[in-house]
KOLROKE-390839 format. One line per field, with one value per residue: x, y, z of N, C-alpha, C, CB in turn; residue number from 1. Coordinates in steps of 0.05 Angstrom, whole numbers. Atoms other than C-alpha are relative to their C-alpha. Glycine has a CB too. Example, Ala and Ser with C-alpha at 12.3 -4.5 7.8 and 13.67 -1.06 7.14 Angstrom:
n.c1 <- [18/-16]
n.c2 <- [-24/-24]
n.c3 <- [0/-1]
ca.c1 <- [246/273]
ca.c2 <- [-90/-21]
ca.c3 <- [156/143]
c.c1 <- [18/-15]
c.c2 <- [24/22]
c.c3 <- [0/14]
cb.c1 <- [-20/9]
cb.c2 <- [1/9]
cb.c3 <- [25/-29]
n <- [1/2]
This chain:
n.c1 <- [6/-16/14/30/29/13/23/23/14/2/12/28/0/-9/-19/-20/-30/-30/-12/-16/13/18/-23/4/23/-6/-17/27/28/-18/-5/16/5/-18/1/24/-2/-6/25/18/-4/2/22/18/29/11/14/23/17/14/9/2/-19/15/19/31/14/11/23/21/22/24/-1/21/11/-1/-8/-24/4/25/-21/2/-19/-30/-10/-10/-24/-16/-11/8/21/32/27/-2/-22/-32/-8/-25/-14/-5/-30/-6/7]
n.c2 <- [-27/-25/-21/-8/24/6/-15/-4/31/-25/-20/21/4/-23/5/1/19/0/20/28/25/13/19/21/14/6/25/14/6/6/31/14/13/33/21/8/20/22/13/11/20/16/16/8/21/26/-11/-5/-25/-7/-32/-7/20/18/16/-1/-10/-19/-2/-19/-6/-16/-33/-12/-22/0/-27/-3/-28/-24/-14/-17/6/10/-27/-23/-10/-8/-22/-26/4/-16/8/35/11/-18/-33/12/-14/11/17/-4/-33]
n.c3 <- [-4/11/-24/7/-4/-31/-16/11/-14/-34/14/-3/-26/-6/-11/11/-9/7/23/-13/-12/20/11/-22/3/20/4/-21/14/21/-11/-15/30/1/-12/13/30/-8/-14/19/13/-20/6/-29/10/-24/-28/10/-7/-23/-17/-23/-14/-27/18/-7/8/-14/-17/-2/-10/13/6/-12/-11/-29/-9/6/-13/6/9/-4/-16/21/11/-19/-9/33/-3/17/9/4/-7/-19/9/-4/11/3/22/26/3/25/13]
ca.c1 <- [10/23/21/-35/-77/-71/-91/-141/-174/-161/-187/-265/-255/-245/-173/-110/-39/30/72/105/55/15/90/84/17/31/88/37/-14/35/58/-12/-24/32/18/-61/-38/11/-62/-95/-53/-52/-93/-152/-186/-182/-215/-288/-327/-354/-394/-381/-324/-380/-422/-482/-531/-549/-599/-647/-689/-759/-778/-822/-840/-809/-797/-759/-736/-779/-745/-752/-701/-656/-654/-638/-567/-548/-505/-543/-617/-678/-743/-740/-675/-595/-566/-497/-447/-439/-397/-385/-370]
ca.c2 <- [-2/72/135/154/97/102/174/170/101/156/208/156/147/218/197/234/212/237/220/180/146/132/97/56/35/22/-22/-59/-63/-93/-151/-164/-179/-225/-261/-270/-294/-344/-364/-368/-420/-469/-538/-541/-598/-653/-606/-602/-541/-506/-445/-447/-474/-494/-548/-527/-496/-416/-425/-362/-336/-313/-249/-219/-161/-140/-72/-30/51/105/151/208/164/137/220/238/232/258/312/349/328/354/341/255/250/249/316/287/324/323/265/275/351]
ca.c3 <- [10/-18/39/-8/-3/71/80/29/72/144/96/96/166/181/204/204/198/186/127/177/208/143/118/190/169/99/117/170/118/69/114/135/58/49/113/84/21/53/87/23/-1/59/36/73/21/79/132/132/126/189/212/285/333/383/353/405/387/402/466/465/514/496/482/538/557/622/672/648/664/653/611/652/699/639/621/697/703/624/622/565/547/498/522/524/484/498/476/443/409/333/311/235/201]
c.c1 <- [6/-10/-24/-17/-7/-8/-19/-20/-4/-15/-34/-2/9/28/23/33/25/12/7/-14/-13/28/-2/-24/3/24/-9/-23/12/6/-24/-15/14/-9/-37/10/15/-31/-12/9/14/-24/-12/-26/-2/-12/-25/-9/-17/-13/1/27/-15/-19/-22/-10/-10/-30/-5/-17/-28/-4/-17/17/7/3/29/5/-10/24/1/35/13/10/18/25/15/15/-14/-27/-22/-14/9/21/22/3/26/17/2/15/13/-8/-25]
c.c2 <- [24/14/10/-12/9/33/11/-23/27/22/-3/2/28/3/19/2/27/-13/-20/-14/-14/-25/-16/-13/-11/-22/-26/-20/-26/-31/-9/-20/-27/-20/-18/-17/-23/-23/-11/-30/-25/-28/5/-27/-28/16/12/26/4/27/11/-21/-18/-14/5/24/28/-8/24/-7/-5/27/7/25/6/35/13/36/12/25/25/-11/-3/34/16/13/8/25/23/-20/19/-10/-33/0/1/17/-22/25/-22/-10/5/36/11]
c.c3 <- [-10/25/-16/6/27/8/-22/15/19/-13/3/27/9/22/-7/7/-15/-19/15/9/-22/-14/25/-11/-26/5/16/-18/-33/16/7/-31/-5/20/-15/-17/2/18/-25/-13/12/-21/18/-15/21/27/-15/12/35/0/23/8/16/-18/14/-4/9/19/6/17/-13/5/20/11/32/10/-15/7/-12/-21/17/33/-21/-5/36/2/-31/8/-16/-3/-18/-3/10/-14/9/-15/-9/-20/-28/-2/-23/-2/-5]
cb.c1 <- [4/-8/23/-7/6/27/13/4/23/39/11/2/17/-23/5/-7/2/14/25/18/-21/-16/32/-5/-24/4/28/-21/-19/28/19/-20/11/36/3/-17/13/26/-22/-2/11/-14/2/-21/5/33/20/-19/-24/18/-22/-32/21/-18/5/-9/-12/-3/3/-12/4/-24/-10/-16/-28/28/4/4/19/-16/-3/-37/-1/-11/-37/-2/18/-26/27/22/-8/-8/-25/-25/4/25/6/-3/33/2/-2/-20/11]
cb.c2 <- [3/15/31/2/-41/-17/27/-2/-37/18/-1/-36/-24/12/-24/14/-45/-8/9/1/7/30/14/12/15/23/7/29/42/25/-4/24/21/2/12/21/14/8/23/21/8/21/-25/40/-15/-24/27/-22/-2/-2/5/-3/14/20/-32/-7/-15/22/-14/7/22/-11/13/-18/-2/-20/-2/-13/15/19/5/9/-19/-24/23/-6/-23/9/-4/13/-7/15/3/-32/6/-13/37/-33/9/10/-32/-24/3]
cb.c3 <- [16/-34/11/-24/1/27/20/-30/12/17/-31/-11/8/9/-3/-12/-25/18/-20/20/21/-28/-7/32/2/-16/8/16/-14/-7/24/21/-23/6/38/-14/-25/18/17/-21/-20/32/-3/15/-39/13/19/3/-25/22/1/14/18/29/-5/27/-2/-21/22/-22/3/8/-32/22/-5/9/33/-32/6/43/-29/2/19/-43/-16/22/20/-32/-7/-33/19/-15/-31/-4/-18/-5/28/-14/13/-17/-1/-20/-27]
n <- [1/2/3/4/5/6/7/8/9/10/11/12/13/14/15/16/17/18/19/20/21/22/23/24/25/26/27/28/29/30/31/32/33/34/35/36/37/38/39/40/41/42/43/44/45/46/47/48/49/50/51/52/53/54/55/56/57/58/59/60/61/62/63/64/65/66/67/68/69/70/71/72/73/74/75/76/77/78/79/80/81/82/83/84/85/86/87/88/89/90/91/92/93]
């Protein structure tokens, strides 16, 4: 990966890196891709496909309506609120 590609991906994630940091990430990503290429060359023809390492099925509970906290109680310790909603800072520009 190039430094320019790292900066482009970082921009999509709203992150900023110095050129030195981007160069370090580029080296790391190159190493990761090389390792994945090694993994893809492993012969798995004798390994049976599986969807989970756990043979037990998921045990789910019944979806039952129960008691919950009221809106007022949930908002009681909120640093900022707007009527019945939590007020949080804007995340993306």
